[in-house]
Structure formats: structure tokens, C-alpha cells
C-alpha positions in Angstrom: 0.1 -0.2 0.3 1.7 3.1 -0.8 2.3 6.0 1.8 0.1 8.8 1.9 1.6 12.2 0.4 1.6 14.7 2.7 2.6 18.8 1.6 3.4 21.5 3.7 1.7 24.8 3.3 2.4 28.2 4.6 -0.9 30.7 4.4 0.0 33.8 2.2 -3.6 35.2 3.0 -7.1 33.9 4.0 -10.7 34.4 2.8 -12.0 31.5 4.7 -12.1 31.0 8.9 -11.7 27.4 8.1 -7.9 28.0 6.8 -5.1 28.7 10.0 -3.9 32.7 10.0 -1.8 34.1 7.9 2.3 33.0 8.3 0.6 29.8 9.8 1.5 26.5 8.5 -1.3 24.0 7.3 -0.3 20.3 6.3 -2.4 18.7 3.7 -3.0 15.1 2.4 -3.0 14.4 -1.5 -6.0 12.3 -2.5 -6.1 12.5 -5.9 -4.0 14.6 -8.7 -5.4 15.2 -12.3 -4.1 14.3 -15.0 -2.8 16.4 -18.3 -2.8 19.8 -16.4 -0.7 23.1 -17.2 -0.1 23.5 -13.8 -0.2 20.4 -11.0 -4.0 20.5 -9.4 -4.8 17.8 -6.5 -7.6 16.8 -4.1 -6.1 17.3 -0.8 -7.7 16.8 2.7 -6.9 18.5 6.2 -7.7 19.1 9.4 -8.9 22.6 10.9 -9.6 22.5 14.5 -11.0 19.2 14.8 -12.5 19.6 11.6 -11.7 17.8 8.5 -12.0 19.1 5.1 -11.4 18.5 1.5 -10.3 21.4 -0.7 -8.8 21.9 -4.5 -4.9 22.6 -4.4 -3.6 24.1 -7.5 0.1 24.8 -7.6 1.9 27.0 -10.2 5.5 24.5 -9.9 7.6 25.5 -12.6 8.9 22.1 -12.0 6.0 20.6 -13.9 6.5 18.6 -16.6 3.7 19.9 -18.6 3.0 21.8 -21.6 5.3 24.7 -20.8 8.4 22.0 -20.4 7.5 20.6 -23.6 11.1 21.2 -24.9 12.8 21.2 -21.2 12.2 18.6 -18.9 13.4 19.1 -15.2 16.3 17.8 -14.3 18.2 18.0 -11.0 21.0 19.4 -12.8 18.8 22.4 -14.3 17.8 22.5 -10.9 21.2 23.6 -9.8 21.8 25.5 -12.3 18.5 27.5 -11.9 19.8 28.1 -8.2 22.8 29.2 -9.3 21.4 31.8 -11.5 19.0 33.4 -8.9 21.7 33.3 -6.1 23.5 35.8 -8.8 20.5 37.9 -9.5 20.6 37.4 -12.9 16.8 36.2 -13.3 16.0 38.8 -11.8 17.4 41.0 -14.1 15.5 39.3 -16.6 12.3 40.6 -15.5 12.0 43.7 -17.2 12.7 42.0 -20.5 9.8 39.1 -20.4 7.4 41.6 -19.2 7.9 44.0 -22.1 8.2 40.7 -24.5 4.6 39.9 -23.0 3.0 43.3 -23.8 4.8 43.7 -27.2 4.1 40.6 -29.1 0.9 39.8 -27.2 1.2 35.8 -26.9 -1.4 33.1 -25.3 1.9 31.9 -23.3 4.9 34.8 -22.3 6.6 31.6 -23.0 5.9 30.5 -26.6 7.9 34.3 -26.9 10.1 34.2 -24.5 11.7 30.5 -25.5 10.6 29.0 -28.8 10.2 32.1 -31.1 13.1 32.7 -32.8 12.6 35.7 -35.2 12.6 37.1 -31.4 16.2 38.1 -31.6 16.9 40.0 -28.1 16.0 36.6 -26.6 17.2 33.6 -27.5 15.6 30.7 -27.6 18.2 28.4 -27.0 19.5 29.9 -23.7 18.6 27.9 -21.2 19.0 30.8 -18.0 16.2 32.9 -20.2 14.2 29.8 -20.7 14.1 29.2 -16.8 13.3 32.7 -16.2 10.3 32.4 -18.7 8.8 29.9 -17.5 9.2 30.9 -13.6 7.6 34.3 -15.5 4.9 32.1 -16.8 3.8 30.4 -13.8 3.9 33.5 -11.6 1.8 35.5 -14.2 -0.8 33.0 -13.9 -0.7 32.8 -10.5 -1.4 36.4 -10.2 -4.3 36.5 -12.8 -5.9 33.4 -11.0 -6.3 35.1 -7.8 -7.3 38.5 -9.5 -9.8 37.1 -11.0 -11.1 35.3 -7.6 -11.0 38.6 -6.0 -13.4 40.4 -8.8 -15.7 37.4 -9.0 -16.1 37.5 -5.1 -19.9 38.0 -5.4 -20.3 34.7 -7.5 -17.8 32.5 -5.6 -19.6 29.1 -4.0 -22.2 29.4 -7.0 -21.3 29.8 -10.1 -17.5 29.8 -9.4 -15.8 27.3 -6.3 -15.0 29.9 -3.0 -11.3 31.1 -2.8 -10.1 29.4 0.5 -6.3 30.7 0.8 -3.2 31.9 -1.4 -0.4 29.4 -0.4 3.1 28.3 -0.9 5.0 25.6 -0.2 8.2 26.9 1.1 11.5 26.3 0.2 12.2 24.8 3.7 10.0 21.8 2.7 11.1 21.3 -0.8 15.0 21.2 0.2 15.4 21.6 4.2 19.0 21.9 3.7 19.5 24.8 0.7 20.0 28.1 2.6 18.3 31.2 0.6 18.0 35.0 1.1 14.3 36.0 0.9 14.6 38.1 -2.5 16.4 34.6 -3.6 13.1 32.3 -1.8 10.9 34.6 -4.4 12.1 32.4 -7.1 12.2 29.2 -5.3 9.1 28.4 -3.4 5.9 27.1 -5.1 2.9 29.4 -4.6 -0.5 27.8 -5.0 -4.2 28.4 -4.2 -6.4 26.8 -2.0 -10.0 26.2 -3.7 -13.5 24.9 -2.3 -14.2 21.4 -3.5 -17.0 20.1 -4.9 -17.1 16.3 -6.3 -17.7 17.1 -10.2 -18.0 15.4 -13.7 -16.9 17.1 -16.9 -18.7 17.7 -19.9 -17.7 14.5 -21.8 -19.0 12.7 -18.7 -22.3 14.1 -18.9 -22.6 13.4 -22.2 -25.0 10.2 -21.8 -27.5 8.6 -24.3 -30.0 8.6 -21.9 -30.0 12.6 -21.6 -32.9 14.1 -22.1 -33.0 17.0 -25.2 -34.7 19.5 -22.9 -32.8 18.3 -20.0 -29.1 18.9 -22.3 -30.9 22.3 -23.2 -31.2 23.6 -19.6 -28.1 22.8 -18.8 -26.4 24.3 -21.6 -28.3 27.0 -21.0 -27.5 27.7 -17.1 -23.3 27.1 -18.3 -24.0 30.1 -21.2 -25.7 32.3 -18.4 -22.9 31.6 -15.9 -20.0 32.6 -18.4 -22.0 35.8 -19.3 -22.4 36.9 -15.7 -18.8 36.6 -15.4 -18.1 38.4 -18.9 -20.8 41.5 -16.9 -17.3 41.8 -14.0 -15.0 42.2 -16.5 -13.4 39.0 -17.1 -13.3 36.7 -20.3 -11.5 34.2 -21.3 -8.8 34.0 -23.9 -10.0 30.7 -24.6 -12.3 27.5 -23.8 -10.5 24.8 -22.0 -13.0 22.7 -20.1 -13.3 25.3 -17.8 -17.2 24.1 -17.4 -17.4 20.9 -14.7 -20.4 20.1 -13.1 -21.5 19.0 -9.5 -22.4 15.5 -9.3 -25.0 16.3 -6.5 -27.8 18.5 -9.8 -25.4 19.1 -12.5 -25.1 22.8 -11.5 -22.0 24.4 -13.9 -19.0 25.4 -11.9 -16.8 27.4 -13.9 -13.0 26.9 -13.0 -9.7 27.9 -14.5 -8.9 31.4 -14.7 -5.5 31.3 -14.9 -5.5 32.5 -18.5 -7.8 35.2 -18.0 -8.1 38.5 -19.6 -9.6 41.8 -17.6 -11.1 44.8 -19.0 -8.1 47.0 -18.8 -6.2 44.0 -21.2 -9.5 44.3 -23.4 -9.8 47.8 -23.7 -6.5 48.6 -24.0 -6.6 46.2 -27.3 -9.6 47.9 -28.7 -7.7 51.2 -28.5 -5.0 49.5 -30.4 -7.2 47.9 -33.1 -8.5 51.5 -33.3 -6.0 52.9 -33.8 -4.3 50.5 -36.2 -7.6 50.8 -38.5 -8.0 54.7 -38.5 -4.8 55.8 -37.6 -6.6 57.6 -34.8 -4.6 59.5 -32.3 -7.0 60.0 -29.5 -5.8 59.0 -26.2 -9.2 60.2 -24.4 -11.7 58.0 -24.1 -15.4 58.9 -22.2 -16.4 55.7 -20.1 -18.8 55.2 -21.7 -17.0 54.5 -24.6 -14.8 52.3 -23.1 -17.5 50.5 -21.7 -18.3 49.9 -26.0 -14.7 48.6 -26.7 -14.7 46.0 -23.7 -18.4 44.5 -24.8 -16.8 44.8 -28.5 -14.2 42.9 -27.3 -15.8 40.1 -25.6 -17.9 40.0 -28.7 -14.4 38.6 -30.9 -13.5 36.2 -27.9 -17.0 34.8 -28.1 -17.1 32.9 -24.5 -20.5 32.0 -24.6 -21.0 30.9 -28.2 -17.8 29.0 -27.1 -19.1 26.7 -24.1 -22.3 26.4 -26.4 -20.2 24.9 -29.3 -19.3 22.1 -26.8 -22.7 21.0 -25.8 -23.4 21.0 -29.7 -26.0 23.3 -29.3 -27.1 23.5 -32.5 -29.3 20.9 -31.3 -30.8 22.5 -28.5 -31.9 26.1 -29.6 -29.3 28.1 -26.6 -29.8 31.6 -26.3 -27.0 33.8 -26.2 -26.1 37.4 -25.2 -27.5 39.9 -27.8 -24.4 41.8 -28.1 -25.3 44.7 -30.4 -28.4 45.1 -28.1 -26.1 45.8 -24.7 -23.7 47.8 -27.3 -26.8 50.0 -28.2 -28.3 50.3 -24.7 -24.7 51.6 -23.4 -24.5 54.2 -26.7 -28.2 55.4 -25.4 -28.1 55.5 -22.2 -24.8 57.8 -22.4 -26.2 59.9 -25.7 -29.4 60.1 -23.8 -27.9 61.4 -20.8 -25.8 63.8 -22.5 -28.4 65.5 -24.7 
């Protein structure tokens, strides 16, 4: 029988009383690890003040052998080299370049442009040190994005998305108790994560059973589309559909997850303004709030979040009602112009 795996977590920020205070330690037992994920995702169990709870632990682990490491698997030798670069301070020196690459090339993943884009002469794709800096940067960006998204969606946590229990980390002292690092170095060496509410859920592919009634399928599709539209209304958009909808076993209610690649209102408005300038040569830099609202919904329309989720249900068979973006934009415009007249 396999020995249980336990992980030591340090609480950075907590949002639920069932979690110890910031700075405290929480030991969790790993019950299950989900396969095929970009970041490690685990079902864990913990005991706090005599109460046993289950949660989902999502880690942003730069050593995870997933998609971001498809050309460079983790190894002990590479880890030693990485730690030497951290100690020298050279990884920190790369951060401004990485941030500029992200803004300039507008990629889906910063790592694609930092490490694999051979046309990017400023950051040669074959230099391991810069590759490792890019991997760290990408996971750190995903962590920040997901934490911001859950904070922005606090009012629908526990209904349409999971509760965010805490921001956590696996400290370096647990990863390698003999290695000593300064606080500045540890920023690049600990494993950050989030602790989320757990429900026993199914994927969409597990729900689509031959015996499911057409009307029931259509209602489920509509509830999912409505949940996605609500998230868009809070100023958050999925950059692509990636199995973000799961369904509770107890009632088949949709549960929207994985905001690591989410886009925010500011991102979309900046992209909209950039597009206007490219198409029209406009030099206007100051837009009234209502125009930026219109720009946001124009970009939401481009990303087609509700449509993408509806397509996953094959809703050409179920008659799912999608958001009416022209009407939303018209109402914003009329409200602004009517108020100005």
C-alpha cells in the first residue's frame, strides 16, 4: 500500500475562517492528482481545529513537466543551474525584458515568445537561463491572474465558481530543508498556489449520456452560457475555452474554473484602442467611460466566450440563447448620449 503524501503549506492570505491565519502552517494530504494539467492540481484533505475538510490545491510549479516544459524537462542538473542563476541575481534582471516581451508580442503564453520564437532576437530561444526565467515568469503571471480573477468574482464564489480559501505556498524549507536562501532568492524558489473549495464534479464529456433528455441537455447548456455571461459582465473574459466548465454530481449545476489565462477589462480596452489606431490611424488617447464600456463589449464579442461554451454542448441541437451583444452596446450608447442631451 502506498504511503500517503503530505504537503506543508504556508498561508499567505486567507479568505475563510476554516483556514489558519496568514503566516501559519497547514499540512494537507494528497488524495488525488488530476492528469494532463498545465499546473499541478490536486484534491487534498486537511484538519483544522478538529474539522476535516477537502479542498482543491492548485500549484504554480515551474518544475511541473507539463506543456510549458515540452522542450526542456526538469532535472536535478537544471535545478542546480537555476539556483545558481537565482543566487547571482541574473533571473531577476530578466524580468523587465520578459514583461516587455509579453506586452509587445501579445502572446497566449509568454513562454512561447521568451523561449521558442526564433525571430525574437532579443531573447534567443536556446539559452537555458532565459528559458528558466521565462517559465518562472509564466507561472508567476498565471498565479497573479487567477488570484485577481477570484477577487473580482467574490460575489459569485460558492455558486458559479469555487470559493477561494487561501493563497498559499510550499516553502523552500519543505522542498529542500538543507538549502539556505535569502528572502529575495526564495521568491524564485518556493512554489505558490491557491486553495479552493472542493465539490465532486464531472466533465462535460462525462455528462453526455445517450439517455439524457434533449430538454434537460438544453437547460444545462443554457445555465452554463448564463454563468459565463455573468463572468463576462464582471469584467473577466476567457482567452480560450479549455474545459473551464465542470458540473456538480449532486445537481449537475455548472461550476466555472481555471482563470489562469483570463483577460480583464483593462487588457481588452487596451487591445480595442490599439485596434482602432491601427485601423483608423486615430491619435485619440482619451475616451469617455461609456466608449470604453462599448470597447470592452466589442472585445467580449470577439472572444465569443458564451458561444464557445455553447459549441461544446453541440447546442445547434438544443437552441441555446446567447447574449445579444449589439443590444448591449446599443443600450450603453443610448444611455450615454441620452444623458448628454
